[in-house]
C-alpha positions as CSV (number, residue, x, y, z in Angstrom):
1,M,-47.9,-123.2,106.0
2,E,-50.6,-125.4,104.4
3,K,-54.0,-123.9,105.0
4,K,-56.1,-127.0,104.8
5,N,-57.5,-128.5,108.0
6,N,-55.8,-131.8,108.9
7,V,-58.1,-133.6,111.4
8,W,-56.0,-136.7,111.5
9,A,-52.9,-134.7,112.4
10,A,-55.0,-133.1,115.2
11,L,-55.6,-136.4,116.9
12,P,-52.1,-136.8,118.5
13,V,-52.2,-133.1,119.5
14,L,-55.5,-133.7,121.2
15,F,-54.0,-136.8,122.9
16,G,-51.5,-134.4,124.4
17,F,-54.3,-132.9,126.5
18,F,-54.7,-136.3,128.2
19,V,-51.1,-136.1,129.3
20,M,-51.9,-132.5,130.5
21,G,-54.5,-133.9,132.9
22,F,-51.8,-135.9,134.8
23,C,-51.1,-132.9,137.0
24,D,-54.5,-133.5,138.7
25,I,-53.3,-136.9,140.1
26,V,-51.5,-134.9,142.8
27,G,-54.7,-134.9,144.9
28,I,-55.2,-138.6,145.5
29,S,-51.5,-139.6,145.2
30,S,-50.5,-137.2,148.0
31,D,-52.5,-139.3,150.4
32,Y,-50.5,-142.4,149.5
33,A,-47.2,-140.4,149.6
34,A,-48.0,-139.0,153.0
35,S,-48.7,-142.5,154.3
36,A,-45.6,-144.0,152.8
37,F,-43.2,-141.4,154.0
38,G,-45.0,-140.3,157.2
39,W,-45.5,-136.8,156.0
40,S,-47.6,-134.2,157.8
41,Q,-50.6,-132.6,156.1
42,T,-48.5,-129.5,155.5
43,M,-45.9,-131.6,153.7
44,A,-48.5,-133.4,151.7
45,G,-49.9,-130.0,150.7
46,L,-46.4,-129.1,149.3
47,I,-46.8,-131.7,146.5
48,P,-49.1,-129.7,144.3
49,S,-46.8,-126.7,145.0
50,V,-43.8,-128.6,143.7
51,V,-45.9,-129.3,140.5
52,F,-47.5,-126.0,139.9
53,V,-44.8,-123.5,140.8
54,W,-43.2,-124.3,137.4
55,F,-46.0,-122.6,135.6
56,F,-45.0,-119.3,137.2
57,L,-41.4,-119.8,136.5
58,L,-41.6,-121.2,133.0
59,G,-44.8,-119.7,131.4
60,V,-43.3,-116.7,129.7
61,P,-39.8,-118.1,129.0
62,V,-41.2,-121.2,127.3
63,G,-43.4,-119.0,125.1
64,L,-40.3,-117.1,124.0
65,M,-38.4,-120.4,123.5
66,M,-41.3,-121.7,121.4
67,N,-40.8,-118.9,118.9
68,R,-37.3,-120.3,118.3
69,I,-37.7,-124.1,118.2
70,G,-41.3,-124.3,117.1
71,R,-44.5,-125.5,118.7
72,K,-44.2,-129.2,117.8
73,N,-40.7,-129.5,119.1
74,T,-41.7,-127.7,122.3
75,V,-44.5,-130.2,122.9
76,L,-42.1,-133.1,122.3
77,L,-39.7,-131.6,124.8
78,S,-42.4,-131.5,127.4
79,M,-43.1,-135.2,126.7
80,L,-39.4,-136.1,127.1
81,V,-39.2,-134.2,130.4
82,T,-42.3,-136.0,131.7
83,V,-41.1,-139.5,130.7
84,I,-37.8,-138.9,132.4
85,G,-39.5,-137.8,135.6
86,M,-41.9,-140.7,135.6
87,A,-39.1,-143.2,135.4
88,L,-37.2,-141.9,138.4
89,P,-39.1,-143.8,141.2
90,L,-38.3,-147.0,139.4
91,I,-34.6,-146.2,139.5
92,H,-34.6,-145.2,143.2
93,Y,-37.7,-144.8,145.4
94,D,-37.5,-142.4,148.4
95,S,-39.1,-139.2,149.4
96,A,-36.5,-137.0,147.7
97,M,-36.8,-138.9,144.4
98,T,-40.6,-138.8,144.6
99,L,-40.6,-135.0,145.0
100,L,-38.2,-134.8,142.0
101,A,-40.6,-136.9,140.0
102,Y,-43.4,-134.5,140.9
103,A,-41.2,-131.5,140.0
104,L,-40.4,-133.0,136.5
105,L,-44.1,-133.7,136.1
106,G,-44.8,-130.1,136.7
107,I,-42.0,-128.8,134.4
108,G,-43.2,-131.1,131.6
109,N,-46.8,-130.1,132.1
110,A,-45.9,-126.4,132.2
111,I,-44.1,-126.6,128.9
112,L,-47.0,-128.7,127.5
113,Q,-49.7,-126.2,128.4
114,V,-47.9,-123.3,126.9
115,S,-47.3,-125.2,123.6
116,V,-50.1,-127.7,122.9
117,N,-53.0,-125.2,122.4
118,P,-51.0,-123.1,119.8
119,L,-50.0,-126.4,118.1
120,L,-53.6,-127.1,117.2
121,Q,-53.6,-123.9,115.0
122,N,-51.0,-125.6,112.8
123,V,-53.4,-128.3,111.8
124,I,-56.8,-126.7,112.3
125,T,-57.1,-123.4,110.4
126,D,-60.9,-122.9,110.3
127,E,-61.8,-120.6,113.2
128,K,-65.0,-122.4,114.1
129,L,-63.4,-125.8,113.9
130,L,-60.5,-124.5,115.9
131,T,-62.7,-123.4,118.8
132,S,-64.4,-126.8,118.8
133,S,-61.0,-128.5,118.8
134,L,-59.8,-126.4,121.8
135,T,-63.0,-127.3,123.6
136,A,-62.5,-131.0,122.7
137,G,-59.0,-130.7,124.2
138,Q,-60.4,-129.5,127.5
139,V,-62.8,-132.4,127.4
140,V,-59.9,-134.8,126.9
141,K,-58.1,-133.2,129.8
142,A,-61.2,-133.6,132.0
143,I,-61.4,-137.3,131.1
144,S,-57.7,-137.7,132.1
145,S,-58.4,-135.9,135.4
146,F,-61.3,-138.3,136.1
147,V,-59.2,-141.4,135.1
148,G,-56.3,-140.2,137.4
149,P,-57.5,-141.9,140.6
150,F,-58.0,-145.2,138.6
151,I,-54.4,-145.0,137.5
152,V,-53.3,-144.8,141.1
153,L,-55.6,-147.7,142.0
154,A,-54.4,-149.7,139.1
155,A,-50.8,-149.2,140.3
156,V,-51.7,-150.4,143.8
157,N,-54.1,-153.3,142.9
158,W,-52.8,-154.5,139.5
159,L,-49.0,-153.7,139.4
160,G,-48.6,-153.7,143.2
161,G,-50.6,-156.8,144.1
162,G,-52.8,-154.8,146.5
163,D,-49.8,-153.3,148.4
164,E,-50.5,-149.6,149.0
165,G,-46.7,-149.1,149.4
166,K,-46.5,-149.7,145.6
167,W,-48.6,-146.6,144.8
168,Y,-45.6,-145.0,143.1
169,L,-46.0,-147.4,140.2
170,C,-48.5,-144.9,138.9
171,F,-45.5,-142.9,137.7
172,P,-44.3,-145.4,135.1
173,L,-47.9,-146.0,134.0
174,M,-48.2,-142.2,133.3
175,G,-44.7,-142.3,131.7
176,A,-45.7,-145.1,129.3
177,I,-48.9,-143.2,128.2
178,T,-46.8,-140.1,127.7
179,L,-44.2,-142.0,125.7
180,V,-47.0,-143.3,123.4
181,S,-48.3,-139.8,123.0
182,G,-44.9,-138.4,122.2
183,L,-44.1,-141.1,119.6
184,W,-47.4,-140.6,118.0
185,L,-46.8,-136.9,117.7
186,L,-43.2,-137.4,116.5
187,L,-44.3,-139.6,113.7
188,T,-47.2,-137.3,112.6
189,P,-46.2,-134.8,109.9
190,I,-47.3,-131.3,111.1
191,P,-46.4,-128.1,109.2
192,R,-44.3,-125.7,111.2
193,E,-45.7,-122.2,111.8
194,A,-44.0,-119.2,110.5
195,T,-40.8,-118.3,112.3
196,V,-40.9,-115.2,114.5
197,P,-38.1,-112.9,113.5
198,D,-35.5,-112.0,116.1
199,G,-36.4,-108.9,118.0
200,S,-40.0,-108.9,116.8
201,S,-41.5,-110.5,119.9
202,S,-41.8,-109.0,123.4
203,G,-39.2,-109.9,126.0
204,I,-39.9,-111.1,129.5
205,G,-39.7,-107.5,130.9
206,K,-42.3,-106.1,128.4
207,T,-44.6,-109.1,129.0
208,L,-44.5,-108.7,132.8
209,G,-45.0,-105.0,132.3
210,L,-48.6,-105.8,131.1
211,L,-49.4,-106.4,134.7
212,G,-49.4,-102.6,135.1
213,D,-52.8,-102.7,133.4
214,K,-55.2,-103.1,136.4
215,T,-57.6,-105.1,134.3
216,I,-54.9,-107.6,133.3
217,L,-53.7,-107.7,136.9
218,L,-57.2,-108.4,138.2
219,L,-57.6,-111.2,135.7
220,F,-54.1,-112.6,136.3
221,F,-55.1,-113.2,139.9
222,G,-58.4,-114.5,138.7
223,I,-56.6,-117.3,136.8
224,F,-54.3,-117.7,139.9
225,F,-57.2,-118.4,142.3
226,A,-59.3,-120.3,139.7
227,V,-56.6,-122.8,139.4
228,G,-55.9,-122.6,143.1
229,T,-59.6,-123.4,143.9
230,D,-59.5,-126.3,141.4
231,V,-56.3,-127.9,142.8
232,S,-57.1,-127.2,146.4
233,T,-60.6,-128.8,146.2
234,N,-59.1,-131.8,144.4
235,F,-56.4,-132.0,147.1
236,L,-58.8,-131.6,150.0
237,S,-61.7,-133.7,148.8
238,S,-60.3,-137.1,149.6
239,K,-59.1,-135.9,153.0
240,V,-62.6,-134.7,153.9
241,M,-63.8,-138.3,153.5
242,I,-60.8,-139.8,155.3
243,T,-60.9,-137.3,158.2
244,R,-64.6,-136.8,158.8
245,F,-66.0,-140.2,157.8
246,D,-63.1,-142.7,158.2
247,Y,-63.0,-143.7,154.5
248,S,-60.0,-145.8,153.4
249,K,-57.7,-144.1,150.9
250,E,-59.1,-146.3,148.2
251,A,-62.7,-145.4,149.0
252,A,-61.8,-141.7,149.4
253,G,-60.7,-141.7,145.8
254,M,-64.4,-141.4,145.0
255,A,-64.4,-137.8,146.2
256,P,-62.1,-136.4,143.5
257,Q,-63.9,-138.4,140.9
258,V,-67.2,-136.8,142.0
259,Y,-65.4,-133.4,141.7
260,F,-64.1,-134.1,138.2
261,V,-67.3,-135.6,136.9
262,C,-69.2,-132.5,138.0
263,R,-66.5,-130.2,136.6
264,T,-66.9,-132.0,133.2
265,I,-70.7,-131.7,133.2
266,G,-70.4,-128.1,134.2
267,A,-68.1,-127.3,131.3
268,F,-70.5,-128.9,128.8
269,I,-73.5,-127.1,130.2
270,G,-71.6,-123.8,130.4
271,M,-70.5,-124.1,126.8
272,F,-74.2,-124.0,125.7
273,L,-75.6,-121.6,128.3
274,M,-73.0,-118.9,127.5
275,T,-74.4,-118.8,124.0
276,K,-77.7,-117.5,125.7
277,M,-76.2,-115.1,128.2
278,S,-73.1,-113.0,128.7
279,E,-70.0,-114.7,130.0
280,V,-69.7,-112.2,132.8
281,R,-73.3,-112.8,134.0
282,Y,-72.7,-116.6,133.9
283,F,-69.5,-116.0,135.9
284,R,-71.3,-114.1,138.6
285,L,-74.2,-116.5,139.0
286,N,-71.8,-119.5,139.3
287,I,-69.2,-118.0,141.5
288,V,-71.8,-116.9,144.1
289,A,-73.2,-120.5,144.2
290,C,-69.6,-121.8,144.4
291,L,-68.9,-119.6,147.4
292,L,-71.9,-120.9,149.2
293,F,-70.9,-124.5,148.6
294,A,-67.4,-123.8,150.0
295,V,-68.7,-122.2,153.2
296,V,-71.1,-125.2,153.7
297,L,-68.3,-127.6,153.2
298,A,-66.2,-125.8,155.8
299,L,-69.0,-125.6,158.4
300,V,-71.1,-128.8,158.0
301,S,-69.9,-132.4,158.5
302,H,-72.5,-134.5,156.7
303,E,-71.3,-137.3,154.4
304,W,-73.7,-136.8,151.4
305,L,-73.9,-133.0,151.8
306,D,-70.1,-132.8,151.7
307,F,-70.1,-134.8,148.5
308,I,-72.7,-132.4,147.0
309,C,-70.5,-129.4,148.0
310,I,-67.4,-131.0,146.5
311,G,-69.3,-131.6,143.3
312,G,-71.0,-128.2,143.4
313,I,-67.6,-126.4,143.6
314,G,-66.4,-128.5,140.6
315,F,-69.6,-127.7,138.6
316,C,-69.7,-123.9,139.4
317,C,-65.9,-123.4,138.8
318,S,-65.8,-125.4,135.6
319,C,-66.0,-122.4,133.3
320,V,-64.2,-119.8,135.4
321,F,-60.8,-120.5,133.8
322,P,-61.9,-120.1,130.2
323,I,-64.1,-117.1,131.0
324,V,-61.3,-115.2,132.8
325,Y,-58.7,-116.3,130.1
326,G,-61.1,-115.0,127.4
327,L,-61.7,-111.7,129.2
328,A,-58.0,-111.1,129.5
329,L,-57.4,-111.8,125.8
330,K,-60.3,-109.5,124.8
331,S,-59.0,-106.7,127.0
332,R,-55.8,-106.4,125.0
333,P,-56.2,-108.3,121.7
334,D,-53.0,-106.6,120.4
335,K,-51.0,-108.5,123.0
336,G,-52.6,-111.9,122.7
337,N,-49.3,-114.0,122.8
338,E,-47.9,-112.0,125.8
339,I,-51.2,-112.2,127.7
340,S,-51.4,-116.0,127.0
341,G,-47.9,-116.4,128.6
342,L,-49.0,-114.4,131.7
343,M,-52.1,-116.5,132.1
344,I,-50.1,-119.7,132.0
345,M,-47.8,-118.2,134.7
346,A,-50.9,-117.7,136.8
347,V,-51.6,-121.4,136.7
348,A,-49.0,-121.4,139.5
349,G,-52.1,-120.8,141.7
350,G,-52.1,-124.5,142.3
351,T,-49.4,-123.8,144.9
352,V,-52.1,-122.5,147.2
353,S,-52.8,-126.1,148.1
354,F,-49.8,-125.8,150.4
355,L,-51.8,-123.3,152.6
356,V,-54.8,-125.7,152.4
357,G,-52.6,-128.5,153.8
358,A,-51.2,-126.3,156.5
359,A,-54.6,-125.0,157.5
360,N,-56.0,-128.6,157.5
361,E,-53.2,-129.7,159.8
362,Q,-53.7,-126.8,162.2
363,A,-57.5,-126.4,162.1
364,G,-58.9,-129.5,160.5
365,I,-61.0,-129.8,157.4
366,M,-62.8,-126.5,158.3
367,G,-59.5,-124.6,158.1
368,G,-58.6,-126.1,154.7
369,A,-62.1,-125.4,153.3
370,L,-62.0,-121.8,154.5
371,V,-58.8,-121.2,152.5
372,I,-60.7,-122.5,149.5
373,A,-63.6,-120.2,150.4
374,L,-61.2,-117.2,150.5
375,E,-59.9,-118.1,147.0
376,I,-63.5,-118.1,145.7
377,A,-64.2,-114.8,147.5
378,Y,-61.5,-113.2,145.3
379,L,-63.1,-114.7,142.2
380,T,-66.4,-113.3,143.4
381,Y,-64.8,-109.9,143.6
382,C,-63.3,-110.4,140.2
383,A,-66.7,-111.4,138.7
384,F,-68.4,-108.2,139.9
385,F,-65.6,-105.7,139.3
386,V,-64.0,-106.9,136.1
387,K,-65.8,-104.4,133.9
388,K,-65.0,-101.6,136.3
389,A,-61.3,-102.3,136.5
């Protein structure tokens, strides 16, 4: 493999992170889907579960498949699956086809998240530049998450002529962007990594066996609930505004935007502050504040205070995923690939939003917010006991 950095080849890889952010569209789009099909809050909460369960099912197998077909081909496969899924509502639009589109979005995204980070190593070989490139990828993903509500609104107001029933046109919009991303990557020469010899990599059983290490297990569920908190807050934020303050679905889209802006700002600030203090200390300080924001969101119904709490959760949880992910890798550096697969499996924590939807339906916003608070309570436990595990 050529050892020279290839920044131009890195650009289509980084654009793949924009496609990765499409999973976050499930928050605002679930409001439109529930309205279109008459779904309950519990059913609406199933949408993120349909997307994120695939991370649990595919994380480790895709990693093993990537050893055989290569990183670039695996990323291209993810793009193909996503484009097919995003075209389905144009072929036939009903609740079943919509759920299938969400499922294929999740499958494609799961494959993408396993493969796109390692693919950067094929074009960026300098360790410092690689770290910066990975951070840049997360920034691109955060921008995509912020733009997501605008994609839905563009589908309604631009393609649908203001008809909320045409919200599903956001799928072909995302499909078109994914197609451009895939073609750009396909046409970009990227050297393939060294092939992993048959029998030299761990199998699924050995990889799952790492969960017998109590530190790895603690951090696995740390990733699970970090993603769960992220997806659940995104999912619930617009519903807080609709239920408590009678916002329209369009106006309520401002809530997830506040969340993603604060999450992006938190990631930038955290990147610098963690050069001044230990990652574990930063984790502890932020997660305690995050727990307070979640409890206030559950108990207090005040328009601007709720916005502050939604943004506060995004800010304080912005660095939890990379901190926990890094701690897991450092705990067993000899098993980096296997641990990476396990951590991607834990992204299935996004399925917790189903419980948030059910709690919201049974006990109102307070119930949904308390589920989020319980997720953060585990992260608080993780922050203070990770070195003792």
